[in-house]
Steps between C-alpha positions, in 0.01 A plus 500: 500500500370144486404211730747259655585254218258207477400467133401259353529242781276689742763465776740765625849431365782384727682794655183712520285288731393669823583849371260796501702694244828474313721751322763424237683667210486303176657634178511849658127483582384521861242225556264501798308181572216497753304227673241291318292195585621290204272267306447352154173339609210461258270628776377853427474574872858393575635695202304806613649474848845479345446814292353691793790402724751657262270800448504559876876469546564713191262774622678518836835511323392781265355700788830521687756486216624782279444418133574676167269760349395262222386145573426213259230263628419159354140381454383228554492400785209741526500541879876557513466763227208664684685541830813614316307762302316614815814540714699673226209729419482604866873577490463710182703273270476485120360156419574288193270196499620204293198285409584154367153340537148632551360395835227419593405451132766232448365308799152499350626381161700224671182387674631557854277804565140599436336844486417508870525778760868419556564519124345847483712611796811381319394701195483812720848427635625453144354834391647671809845377399465629144351833604768579756795411280685772308587259219381148415726259313288234330663180378247464219289729282192340658615607846559857382153508343339363818668766716402781261137389521512538881710809572681790332848396623757488218590150381807375316549156343791324671540136400695257715794452265791295635865597501765230495806397303514171311807317381594567140452133416126458547444204270287221646659158541402235249266241649264229380245634746311828468492687831207728580573698818280666760696714746320705761243509774295186564190693601125513449518736202740275307313172555801279432352188661183526289717552192701186578182296544367599158799495268609210280868523415643305206779260588776740399355808677580571865349760733760629749364700795705732722366707790313498827163601639171384645456212250847352547400205721201413281718521188765268641236248609341502153832449321592211731169329421533565124864434405397416142386855418850639422464772764793579730521738796845641575431732794644850536815638337682831522423733213849448355468120512149514352616718211778250433238223471264711288780606268658162436246227583156646421318514167174675593365701793142447618318784681153395622218680679180336622294792369563805288552775758429857393810714543740210548807470277738238649858628512614154392400591143783754489748285692454199273516725193840637610622142542363420153254225591185462288203551733189287548269758659183358652292812557352780296484872556785743464766237568369289215493807274869563573595138420310523171616850403869425545475137378639360824309171488150352514195621694243251630181581692502415873404138570485412127695182556401341168670782309798478734536126444480550124777757531716255698451245223609757242799601713607135523538483122669833430800693626509869585780719367356836607712565811725764343207683343307507827802635690545775241133598536536512880814715486329746265156525661536392865791716622522551876741793474309699238176458690663601829622824341140587409374425852784698656391810309137454609598462867711818483190695400300428817 
């Protein structure tokens, strides 16, 4: 069950406009999509309205629709998770809550929230979700620790490992230029525009950006005004097309965060590791620990642009031959199938 498709453009996709709900079968999975007021606005009020709109339509749907005995609920969005937990608790379902980020704490660390009355109310909603779940899947050790400090609900570490097949020939094309790639959401947490304003790329180093999000228009305007900075925006690609680019035309992957966010471990770490790209990770915390522990690349503190520019200078004078090693590490330590087997056994117990 999910909203009518609108991500990341903030507009309902063609073929779904004007619908209240939609049912389809995709890869033998029945998918129900319900109404949402779509938005990718930077406005907190507008984004809240969007989340509440889906929470409302989802609650009505759950109230009148027969569902399985066990339900997996994604959090965040916090309000969507709250109404899902509430409705499924009323109906006596077994609830597995998958927590990928800690809200409202992440909002405070990003600087978009303060410890006000509304913040404390969100903390109560967060605790309600944890308390009323039968099992919590945390995508980082920090998330599992945070939940354990709040409630007695059992937690299990469940990282967001990818699963995809690459071509056997995964050697990068030879080029005089060194391509550093960012692929993902152009949002507040990533701060791509600020990054572009502060980096100094050597002549033979190029930053290629793929994705969409709230900062897209600002990013395009900045690049058009600064064509000398070796920064290029390529828009959105399908996952298959993006992997083709990353496999054959990229030399490094850059994964930035504006601030170190407690509990956050970007899934792109594992995706880029499976592709074999050395990672430039601009954040600390558990994600940085993983990059260091498995020797996946370099960790730089958020907004430490001097260190980042020194790294670009170093990259411009050396070549990386660690792709095969990084892929081997990913296959050994970041296995989707092995992890899923563990989670399957835990879910059977509840």
